[in-house]
N, C-alpha and C positions, 0 to 999 in steps of 0.2 A: 291436722297439724303438719306443717312442712318439715321435711328432714333437714337437719343442720348441714351446712355446706361441708363437703369432704376436703380434707387437707390434700393439697396437690402432692403427688409423689415425685420427688425430683429424680428418683432412680428410673422412672418411666420416661423421662425426657430424653429425646435423642441427643447423642453426643454432639452432633453438628449444631444443634440449636444452642447448647450450652457454650460451645466454642464461639459461636456468633455473638452470644451475649457477652462473653468474656472480651472479645475484640471490641465490641461497642463500649463496654465499660472502660476498657483500657484507653480507648480513644477519647472518651469523655474526661477521664482523669488527666490525660495529657493536655486537653483543651483548657481545663480549669486550673491546671497547676500554676500558671502564671497570672491567672485572672485576678487574684487578690492584689498582686502588684499593679496590674492595669487599673483597677479601681482606685487605688491610692494615687497613681499617676494622674488619672483623669481629674479627680477632685482637687489635688494639689495644683495641677495646671490651670484649672479654672480660677482658683484663688490667686495664683501668680499673675494671671492675665488681668484680674481685677486690680491687683496691686499696681501693675504697670499702667492701667487706666487712671487709677487714683493719683499716681505721681506725675502724670502728664500735666503740663501747665495749663493747657486749654480746658481740661476737665475740672480743674479745681474751682473755677468760677461757678460751675453748675451744681456744686455740692450744697444743696439746701438740706435742712433737717429732715424733710420728707424723703429725699433721695438717699440720705445717709441711713435712715431707718429701713428703707426698702433694700438697700445693699446689705445691711446687717441681717435682715430676714432671709435674704438669699443665702448668705453664708451659714446661718444657723440651720436652715432647712437642708442645705448641702451637707453639713456636718452630720445631721441626723440620718439622712439618706445614705451617706457613705458608710456610717457605722452599721446600719441595718443591712446594706448590701454586702459589706465585708463578712458579717456574721452569717448571712444566708448562703453566700458562696462557700464559706468554710464548712457549713453544715452539709450542704449538698455534696461537696467534695469528700467529706467523711463518709457520707452514705454510699457514694460510688466506690470508695476504697473498701468498705465492708462487703458490698456486693462482689467485688473482685476477690476478696479474701474467702468468701463463701464458695465461689466457683473453684478457687484453687484447692479448697478442702474437698469439694465434691470430686474434682479430678485427681485428688490425692497427690497434688504437687508439693504439699507441705511435708510429706513423710519420705520423700525419695531423694532428699539432699539437694533438690532444685531450689528450694526456698529455705531461709533460716529456720532452724528448729524452734527458735523463740516465738515465731509467728503462729505456731500450731495451736489451734483452739482459741486464739485471742482475736478480739475485735478492735478496730481503730476507734479510739474515743474522740469526742469533740475537742478535748483539751490538747490533742496532738497538734503540734506546731502553733498552738495559740500564743504561748508566751514568747516563742522565738520568731514568730512571723506576724500573726494577726494583730496582736496588741501593739507592737512597735509601729506597724503600718498605720494603725488607727491614731496613735499618738502623733505621728509625723503629719498626717492629714490635718488633725485638729490643731497642731501647732501652727501650720501655715494659715489655716483659716482664722485662728485667733490673732495672728499678726495682721491679717487683712482687716479684721474687725477693728483692731486697735488703730490701724491707719485710716480707716473710714472716719473715725471720730476725732483724729488728731491732725490730719492734713487739712490745710486751708485755713 
């Protein structure tokens, strides 16, 4: 019978490795901080581009029911993918913030006045910035895509 795996002892980890992990985590958080906005920009821009194409006079003659259906499918798939991508990015960002918080606790940065006392012993939850950022971005993207689908079926 095999022995169960031992829990790693964070206290045995060299401080340099912990600081390197902290720097990498901090860099990842900085990289991802604006990524949710970028996702919204990308998908909204694709829809606006399709709207520009739809409103051009030369393209209107090409709008067959098959093409309209295909463009609608592209918009629906884009909407689903953008929602999934926004959610996964937010989840990963929350995970990175919790790694950073754990390192800050390990280095005892939370008890020396360097960080707010309210952060001590708390983890960042997935709902952090969900109502203030993720959901509004998702609704903005979906609104632009809905306008695009509406125009697909009403223009021409």
